[in-house]
Residue, then its C-alpha position, 0 to 999 in steps of 0.5 A: m700451202n694455206q699458210t702461204k696463200q694467207p699472207r699473199n691474200r692479205a697483202k693483196s687486200i692492203l694493196a686494193l685498199l690503198l688503190v681505192f681509198g689513197p692516202a687520205l685514209f692513212l689511219i685506217l691502214i694504221s689500224t689494221r696493224r693493231c688488231d691481234h688479240r694481245f693487249k696493245e695501247l692504241e695510238d694517240y693521234g692528238l686532240v680533235k677540235t671542232s666548233a660548237f654543234n647543236v643537239i637535242e637535250n630534254g627536248k631543247e636544242t642545245k649548243k655543245s662541243l666535244a669538250d662537253y664530252k671530256g670523260d666519255l669515250v666517243i665514237i663519231s660518225t655521220i648519217q646522210t639524209s638521202c641514204p640514212k641506212e647504208c651510206g655513212i654508216s651501215l645503220w642496222h649493223f651500227n645499231q646491233i653491234l655498237y649502240q645495243h651493246i652500249r645501251k644494254n651495258k650503260r649502267k655498268k662498264l659502258k656508261q661513259v660511251r656516247l655515239i655522236s652522228f653528224a647529220t649531213d646531206k648527200n654532199g657532206n654538208p650540214a643538214n637543215d632542221e627538217q632533215i635532222a628531224s627526219i633522222r631522229a624520227m627514223l632512229e626512234e622508229d627503227v632503233e630498239d629502245y632508242d636513247p638520244s642521250i647515248w646515240i646523239v644526232a648532231k647539227g654541225n659541220p663535220a668537215e671541221v671534226y674530220d679536218i685531221k692531219h697526221n704525218n703530213q697527210s690529211l683525213y679530209r679531202k675532196g674528190k669524186q672517188y669519195f662518196g658525196g665528194v668528201s672523204y669523211s662521209s663514211l668514217m667513224l672516229l673513236l676518241d678517248k676521254q680527252n677528245h684525242l683521236r685513237m682510231v678511224l675506220k669505215g662505218d658502212e661495213e659490218g667488219m669495220i664496225r665490229r673492229m670498232k667495238e674491239h677497239l672500244a674495248l681495248l681502249q676501256k682495258q687501257y684505262d682499267k690498266e691505268r687505274a690499277k696501276n695508280g691504285 
């Protein structure tokens, strides 16, 4: 009886996700099919491109691009200045599940992992200097042992980063059904060492953040397997 109900409940959940989010979040649906415990390689959805964005490095504002993080695994998200702890990401869960895990292992296996959060206003537009300073101050106050070289607050246009197309569908859409009027506001992207997109998940839900941690580990295993194969 329980075995019959489980597939039905899963089908209802997928249908509900389709009805709520629509085709713009196609990659989230793809990701749910790759979440078993057997080793599988994450699909490659192509190069993620963006123009330069600014970060604070050694106390100075510096221009960067995703190309500067080649060789790193990167998780991209947004942080809204009007709702920094719940809207773009669930800050507490993002901190505890991802950041603290990366920070505590930064000298070992996770030394090549970076979190980049684009600061935006409530409409998904790039935040101004004052707003970004408030975000950084909040992280320094609320996040244990906050390290800006691991969790980077970026000043730039996230729409350019999230403007990704796959199978004639676009991840970036506008509409009243999305928080802030843009589909990317609460999405996390997982990029491999060549800046290629490997996974998209929602950042404002604990379960999805845990799943992102699993996919990060899966991508690392993929690189370990390639290194072992190449000797």
